C-alpha positions in Angstrom: -48.2 -231.9 -78.2 -47.5 -229.0 -79.9 -48.7 -225.5 -78.8 -48.9 -222.1 -80.7 -46.6 -220.4 -78.6 -46.2 -216.5 -78.8 -43.7 -214.1 -77.6 -46.2 -212.8 -74.9 -46.7 -216.3 -73.4 -42.9 -216.6 -72.4 -41.7 -215.7 -69.0 -40.4 -212.0 -68.7 -36.7 -213.2 -68.8 -37.3 -214.9 -72.3 -39.3 -212.1 -74.0 -36.2 -210.1 -74.6 -34.2 -212.9 -76.0 -37.0 -214.1 -78.2 -36.9 -210.3 -79.7 -33.5 -210.7 -80.4 -32.9 -214.2 -81.7 -36.5 -215.2 -82.8 -39.3 -217.3 -81.0 -38.4 -220.5 -82.7 -34.8 -220.1 -81.6 -35.7 -219.7 -78.1 -38.0 -222.7 -78.1 -35.2 -224.8 -79.8 -32.6 -223.6 -77.2 -35.0 -224.5 -74.4 -35.6 -228.2 -75.9 -31.8 -228.5 -76.2 -30.5 -226.9 -73.1 -33.7 -226.2 -71.0 -33.0 -226.4 -67.0 -29.3 -225.6 -67.5 -27.1 -223.1 -66.8 -26.0 -221.6 -70.1 -22.8 -219.4 -70.5 -22.8 -217.1 -73.6 -19.5 -215.5 -74.2 -19.1 -211.9 -75.1 -19.0 -211.3 -78.9 -15.4 -210.5 -79.2 -14.5 -214.1 -77.9 -16.7 -215.5 -80.6 -15.0 -213.3 -83.3 -11.6 -213.5 -82.1 -10.3 -216.4 -84.3 -11.6 -214.7 -87.4 -10.1 -211.4 -86.3 -6.9 -213.0 -85.7 -6.9 -214.8 -89.4 -7.8 -211.6 -90.9 -4.9 -210.0 -89.4 -2.6 -212.8 -90.2 -3.9 -212.4 -93.8 -3.2 -208.5 -93.8 0.2 -208.9 -92.4 3.1 -208.1 -94.8 5.9 -208.4 -92.6 6.2 -204.7 -91.7 2.8 -203.3 -91.1 2.4 -204.1 -87.5 1.5 -200.4 -86.4 -1.1 -199.9 -89.3 -2.5 -203.3 -88.3 -2.7 -202.2 -84.6 -4.4 -199.0 -85.4 -7.0 -200.5 -87.9 -8.1 -203.3 -85.4 -7.7 -201.0 -82.4 -4.9 -203.4 -80.6 -1.6 -202.8 -79.4 1.5 -203.6 -81.5 2.5 -206.2 -78.8 -0.9 -207.9 -79.3 -0.6 -207.7 -83.3 3.1 -209.3 -82.8 1.5 -212.0 -80.8 -1.0 -212.6 -83.3 1.3 -212.7 -86.4 4.4 -214.3 -84.7 2.8 -217.0 -82.1 5.1 -218.7 -79.7 
């Protein structure tokens, strides 16, 4: 049976999540992973591969310092991204 669930029907710990991602997404997540512990990584972990790809695309062979400033990383970190071991 399907119910007409509203955000105010949710337990307090789910209301904020529903405000952020939407009620239907919370209900879908509950159907998919309900009852399990769920780890959600920080956003920088989710965007790291895209950031590193962009840095490699912007790298011209000599602009380590510029990329470090632009992406708020150290020059060593930029070198690790553009010259992986």
